[in-house]
N, C-alpha and C positions, 0 to 999 in steps of 0.2 A: 896271350896270357894262358899259363898252364892251369890245369884243373886244381892243383894244390894251391897255386897262388890265389885263385878265385875263392877257394874255401877259406884260406887264411883271412882274406879281406872280410868275408861275411861273419866269420867267428869273432874277429876283432870288433866288428860293429855291435854284435850281440853282447859280448862281454863289456865293452866300453859303455854301452847304454845301461846295462845292469848296474855298473859301478856308479855312473852318474846319478841314477834314480835312487839307488840304495844310500849313497852318501848324502846327496842333496836333500831328499825327502826325509832321510833319517835324522838330519839336523832339525828339520821342522818338528818331527815327532818328539825328539828329545827335548826340544825347547818347550813344547806343550806339556810333556810329562813333568817338567819342573814347576809347572803352574799348579795352582790349588783350585779344585772344582768346588765352588760355592753355589749350591742350587744347580742352575743351568749355566752359570757363568764361569769362564776360566780366568782366574786372576793371575796375571804374569808373575813368575818366580824369578829364579836366578839363571835362566837359560841363556843361550847364546844371542837371542834377539835377532832382529832383521839383519843387522850387519853380519852376525855370525853365519846365518843361513846363506846370505849372499856369497860370503867367502867359501862356504862348504861347496856350493855349486861351482863357483869359479876356480877354486884351487883343484877340485877333483878333475875338471876339464883340462886345466893346465897340465896336470900330471898325465892324464890320458893321451894328450897330444904327443907327448914325448915317448909314450909307450907304444901307441898304435898309429901315430901319424904317418910313419914311413910304410905302414902295412896297408891301411885302408883309407888314409886321409883323416881318420878319426872324426867322421861327421857326427855320429851318435844322435842324430836329429833329422827326421824326415824333411824338415823345412830346408836344412842345409843341403841334403842330397838333391832335392828338387831344384834348388837354386843352382847347384852345380850342373844339373841337367840343362836347365834353361841357358846357362852360360856357356854351354858347349864343352864342359869339362868331364861329363859322365855319359855313359851309354844308358839307354832306357832300361835294358835288362838288368844291369847292375843297380840302377836306382831302385827298381821294384824290389830286388832281393835285399838291398840295404835296408829299405823301409820295413820289410817283413822282419828282418833280424833285429832291427831297432825296437820294433814293437814287442817282439818276443822277450828281448833283454829287459825292457822297461817293466813289463808285467812280472817277469821273474824277480826283478829287483824289489818291486813293491810287495810281492808275495813273501819274499824272504824277510823284508822289513816287518811285515805284519806278523809273521811267525815269531819273530823275536819280541815284538812289542807285546804280544799276548802274554809273555812271561812277567809283565809288570802288573801289579795289582791296581795301578792308577790308570791303566790304559782302557779307554772306553771308546770304541770306534766312532760312534756318532758324534762325540765331542772332541776327541783328540784327532781323529782323522789320520790320513797318511801323507799329508802335504799335497792334497789335491787342489786343483785350481778352481776358482769360482767367481761369480759375479752376483750382483744384487745382495741377497741376504748371505750368500756363500762367499762374498768378497771380504777380506780381512777388514776393510773399512767401509763396506757397503756401497761400492761403486757400481754404477749401472752397467748393463750389457753393452750399451753404446760406448761408454768410457773404456770398458774392458776391451772391446774390439779395436778401438783406435789405438790404445796403449800397446796391445799385443802386435798389431801391424807395425807400428813405428819402432818399438823396441827390437822386434825381430829384424826389421830392415837395417837398423844400426848394427846389431850384433853380426848378422850375416855379411854385411858390407865390410866389416872389420876382417872377417874370415877371408873374403876374396882378396883384400889388400895384403893381409899378413902372409898368405900363401902364394902370392904372385912371384914371378921369377925375379923381379926387380927389388923385392923387399929384402931387408937384411936377413941373412941365413941364420937359423938357430934361435930366432926370437918369436916365432909364430905362436908358440904355446903361451908365452907371456902376454902377448897382445890379445889372443883369443880368450884366455882365462880372465884377464883383467876386464875385457869387455863384458863377459858374462856376469862378473861381480857387479859392474856398474849398472847394467840393465836390471839386475835383481834389486839393487838399492832403490830404484824408481818403481819397479813393478810389483814388488811384494805387497805393499799396502793396497794395491789396486786389484790384483788377481791372484796373488801368491807367485806370480811370474811363471809363465809357460815358456814362450818363445821356442817351444819344442813340443810338437804334437805327441811324440812317444812318451815324453816325460809326464804329460797330462794323462795319457791313456793308462799307464801303469797303475797309479793310485786309484783312478776312477774305476777300473775294473774291479778292484778289491772292495772299495767303499760303496760303490753302487749309488742308487737313488739320484739325488740332485747332481752329483758329480758326473754321472753318465748322461743325464739329460742336458747338461751344459757343455758336454765335451765337444760338440760340433764347432762351437766358437773357438775352441783351443786347437782345432785342426785348421779351420779356414783361415783365421787371422794370421797365425805364423807362416802358413804357406803363402798367403798373399805378400806378407812382409818379405819373405825369402825370394819370391819371384821378382818383386820390385828391386831388391838389392841386386839380383842378377842383371836386370835391365840397366840399372844405374851403373853397375861395374862395366858392362859392355859399352855403355855410352862414354864413360871416362876413358876406357881403352881406346875407343875410336877417336875421341878428341886428342888423346896423347899421341896418336899415330899421325895426326894431321900435320 
């Protein structure tokens, strides 16, 4: 691998994660800005809702796969990169640099979103937030830490398993983006009421760094659970590949 090719991959991961966080979390912020603040309660308005947020994340990833898939694989997610490492599809050095670039891109995406949101007279960071993930009182529906952990492990497992399958040599060519983007939509439809849906440690890191407080203190769960789910997906995929070879 030439030095230029390596740099292209890392830049692709940084930009891709920036876009995913900016668009996905931007849909969350936009949805809340259409709500009406009454006392300390946000009354839903005419925003895109959970379904719109799910599609914002999924469609942005679908597009990114076709833009950067041939460059870096378009992981834009530390859980995916670590899963690829466990599956024997990545080198450790590349994995580490990918994760660093993904985290930088995520924080930059959240910071850019914050800079834009400040221009709205209705934006109040403690109430509007930046699409950060959470559990207990920070969960959209008050789900516990245990529920959040299980949900994030299972949803990440499903999502990353789809990625392994969609990018395998025997999968139909040209449809990986559709499968992967659709899978992200589906896991968001289930996960948004529980945690706001992470399945991506970098996606959780970006908003948490800007918002601070509870979002930072709860961040470890949104790193550990997706990584566990991604590793389990790699193990499951290797098992399936082994059985298929028998």
